C-alpha positions, 0 to 999 in steps of 0.5 A: 133398845137404841143407845143413848147419845153421849156428849162430852164437854171438853176443857183442855187448856192451861188457863181458865178463860175458855170455860165460861163460854161453854160450861153454862150449856152443860146444865141446859143440855141435861135439862132439855135432853134428860136421856142424853149422857152429858159428861165433862172432860177436863185436863186440870183440877182447876178447870174442873172446879170452875166448871162446877161453879157454872152447873145448876145446883138443882141437878145431880152433878155430871160425871167429870173425867180427869184427862191423863197427860202425855209426859213426853209432850208435857216435858217437851213444852217445858223444854221450849219454855211453853212457847207452843201448846204441846201439853194440850196436844198431849192430852188429846193424844193420851186420851183418844180411847176415852174421847172416841167413846163420845158421839160428840165433843163440845169445845171452845177452841181449835186445837181439838180439830187435831182429833180429826186432822191428826188422830183419826177421830172421824166418828165423833162429831166436833161442836164448837162455840168460840171463846170470845166474840172478837174481830181478829183474823185468828177468830176466822181460822181455816181450822173452823172448816174441820168442825162438824157444827159451829155455834156463834154469838151473832150474825156478824161472825156467822156471815163472815165465816160463811163468806170465807167458806169456813162453815156451812149454813146447815151446820151452824147456828146463832145462839147468843153468848152463853157466857152472859148466862154464867152462874159465876158472878163478878166480884162485888168487893171494892178494890179501891178505897176511893170513888174515882172512875176506874180505867180497865187496861186489858192488853192481849198476850199476842207478841205481835199485836199486844200493846203491853210490850211497848206501851205497858210501862209508859201507861203505868207511869202515866197513871201513877203520876195522876190523881183523877183515875184508878187503874186496873191492869188485867191482861189476857190471862196468858200474858203472865203465864210465860216469860216467852210468848209466841204468836202462832198466827204471826210467827213471832216470839217475844220476851214479856217484861215484868211489872216493876214493884213500885207500881204494885205498891200504889193504892190507886193501881191494881194489877191482876196477873191472872186471878179468876176476876180476870176471866169472869167479867169482874173488870168489864163490869166494873170499869168506867173506861176501857183501854186495850188493843185486840182483846175480844173482852171489849165486846163484853165491856160494851154490853153497857156502852162506855168510853174506850181507847185503843193502843196501836203499838204495831202500826196497824192499818186498821181503818178499813179492816174487819179485823179491827172493826172494834177500834171504831168504839173510841180514839186510837192512840199511836204513841204512848204520849197521846194517852192523856189527850185520848182520855180527854177525847173519850170521856165522857162517851161521845155520841158517835162512839156510843152509836158505833158501840150500840150498832156493834153490840146488836150485830155481835150478840143475838140475845133473846129476852125470853130464852137464855143463850145457853138454852138456845145452844143446848137446843141447837146441839140437840137438833144437830145430833138428832139430824145426824 
């Protein structure tokens, strides 16, 4: 009797923002391939609980394995203030026998490629769906070449990866965006006790690219002193995870400033330092205006075209760069003093910005009105493993 294929969905991160990108595929794969063993591998109880929220309640729960940490690498990460993800590497190193027992691992990040490049797991196939659909160069890392199969949200990303030689056409597939199929619904509880439009400020954590370090406090000062808008400040969840932040891509370290308490006491400003609302599309659905820098969440925001503003705090030469293609969605501000003028330019949404957003939406997300992205991803995984 032929052995049953065994697939593990690996979640190995300090935070929860990657889960929704692959977790919706778990139940879809179990439905399409009932003879396949589909397990969850998690490095924290918090991740396990969020994964459960994405599962189909009509199916029996899959097996969830809690990965054991590497005490040595976890301690080393703490000693350097979390500036490098040594704990994540430690989880891989400490669980090699378990990870090796799978025919394939489905992951939303690139640290897992160390299983092949450092730890010798050559027989276990690595299958990737990235956690986001942005344009930054980090999303086109050479690490992608180490995956056996890569699933992508649309032809824009796939074409750029093929051109760069990061993936092969016969080892990749466009499947849409499983996060849009999430069973975890954004909060519908009102945050503000008024009906003003909501501005969603969504800075990245990268110490080279993020606007928070130079524009964050001036932006808070501006919104504190006006009465036209409410403001939600919900950065990438890693921004407030650590005091010292590192950019692996740009080799930059920077201390992160804290939010002064006076802003937290204002009833028209809501500051979210990393709750589940910051990763489940609560704010991308709620916001009337987006202000950001390089976060891929802007693509989730323009699923419904709306005004957007971008803060160029790092003197980017962005106009002809594919890494900043999304900065065509609205005005770009080079100085914090220009924020008020940018709001006047952006609101209401101008036709040429709307057209740019609608065009980018079509190029970025290949969405099927009949089949969910999770179902398409499950089918792509099954077909790939069948070929293998």
